[in-house]
C-alpha positions in Angstrom: 0.3 0.0 0.1 3.1 2.7 0.8 4.3 2.0 -2.8 1.5 3.1 -4.2 1.3 6.4 -2.2 4.8 7.1 -3.1 4.2 6.0 -6.9 1.3 8.7 -7.3 3.4 11.9 -6.4 6.3 11.0 -8.3 3.7 10.4 -11.3 2.4 13.6 -10.9 5.6 15.0 -10.3 7.1 13.9 -14.0 3.7 14.4 -15.8 4.0 18.2 -14.7 7.8 18.3 -15.5 7.4 16.6 -19.0 4.0 18.2 -19.6 5.3 22.0 -19.2 8.0 21.9 -22.2 10.9 21.7 -19.5 14.1 21.4 -21.4 18.0 21.9 -20.1 18.9 25.7 -21.0 22.2 25.5 -23.6 21.4 22.2 -25.1 23.3 21.7 -28.2 20.4 21.1 -30.8 18.8 24.3 -30.0 21.1 26.5 -31.4 20.6 28.1 -34.8 24.5 28.2 -35.6 27.6 26.5 -36.2 31.0 27.2 -35.5 34.3 26.4 -36.7 37.4 26.8 -35.3 39.8 28.4 -37.8 42.9 29.1 -35.8 43.9 28.3 -32.5 47.6 28.9 -30.7 48.9 28.2 -27.1 47.7 25.4 -24.8 46.9 22.6 -27.0 44.5 20.6 -24.9 42.4 23.9 -23.7 42.3 24.6 -27.6 41.1 20.7 -28.4 38.7 20.9 -25.8 37.3 23.7 -27.0 37.3 22.9 -30.4 35.6 19.7 -29.9 32.6 20.9 -27.8 32.1 23.8 -30.2 31.9 21.1 -33.1 28.6 20.0 -31.7 26.5 23.1 -32.8 25.1 22.1 -35.9 22.7 25.2 -36.7 22.1 26.5 -40.2 20.8 29.8 -39.8 24.7 31.2 -39.8 28.2 30.0 -39.3 30.8 31.5 -37.5 34.4 31.2 -37.5 35.9 31.0 -34.0 39.5 32.3 -33.4 41.6 31.0 -30.0 44.4 31.7 -28.0 45.0 30.0 -24.6 47.0 29.7 -21.8 46.7 27.6 -18.6 48.8 28.7 -15.6 49.5 26.8 -12.6 50.4 28.5 -9.3 51.0 27.6 -5.7 49.1 29.7 -3.2 50.5 28.7 -0.2 53.4 26.3 1.0 53.5 24.6 4.6 56.4 24.7 7.2 58.5 22.3 5.4 58.5 24.5 1.9 55.6 21.8 0.2 52.8 23.4 -1.9 49.3 23.1 0.2 46.9 25.4 -1.9 47.3 25.0 -5.7 45.6 27.5 -8.5 44.9 26.8 -12.3 44.2 29.8 -14.5 43.2 29.7 -17.9 43.3 33.0 -20.3 41.1 33.0 -23.4 41.3 35.2 -25.9 38.7 34.0 -28.9 37.2 36.0 -31.8 34.3 35.6 -33.6 34.0 36.2 -37.3 31.6 36.1 -40.2 32.3 36.4 -43.9 35.7 38.0 -42.5 34.6 40.7 -40.3 35.3 40.1 -36.6 32.0 40.2 -34.9 33.3 39.5 -31.2 36.7 40.1 -29.8 36.9 38.8 -26.2 39.3 38.0 -23.4 38.1 35.3 -21.0 39.7 34.4 -17.3 38.7 31.2 -15.4 40.5 30.3 -12.5 40.2 27.7 -9.4 41.9 27.3 -6.1 42.6 23.7 -4.7 44.3 21.5 -2.1 47.2 19.8 -3.2 46.9 16.2 -2.9 50.0 13.5 -1.5 49.1 11.0 -4.1 50.2 12.6 -7.5 48.3 10.5 -9.9 45.1 11.6 -7.5 46.2 15.1 -8.3 46.8 14.9 -12.0 43.0 13.4 -12.2 41.6 16.0 -9.5 43.4 18.8 -12.5 42.2 17.2 -15.1 38.3 17.1 -13.7 38.7 20.6 -13.2 40.6 22.2 -16.4 37.3 20.4 -18.0 35.1 22.3 -15.5 36.7 25.7 -16.8 36.9 24.6 -20.0 32.9 24.0 -19.8 32.6 27.8 -18.7 34.7 28.9 -21.5 32.4 27.6 -24.2 29.2 28.7 -22.3 30.2 32.0 -23.0 31.8 31.6 -27.0 28.0 29.6 -27.4 26.1 32.8 -25.2 28.5 35.4 -27.3 27.3 33.7 -31.0 23.8 33.3 -29.4 23.6 36.8 -28.3 24.5 37.6 -32.2 21.7 35.8 -33.5 19.2 37.3 -31.1 20.5 41.0 -31.8 22.4 41.2 -35.1 23.3 45.1 -34.7 25.1 44.6 -31.5 29.7 44.2 -32.4 30.9 42.9 -28.8 34.5 44.0 -29.6 
């Protein structure tokens, strides 16, 4: 009897969520433009990750070209009494240009940073840094997509 009582609210919740037209924000298939990375300099890992994420856009209304210049910096913010690093920071700087038909529409510089504690296990630290880098790159890609979306919504705005 108790299981039936629990199933009814779950069913009602699902009915409302799916019935109201709910869609996740920033779903790639809803973009009506595509982006192709034209040139990329700087950190190859970061540039490749950004390029792969931008390739998923397959809209046909407009086709933008993107130029990337990236740089990743890791610094030690704090050390213990022995001189070993305790707090680290990763900073990713990205300069990107969005162009269409040879005309630069967006020219921006972004910085994403994250602070984290050092781990004695270097393999775990490496995995954590990779996850952190992916999260920072995701934030950068969202900004690039938003810049292009703004060009679709308001074509008169030049974001230089």
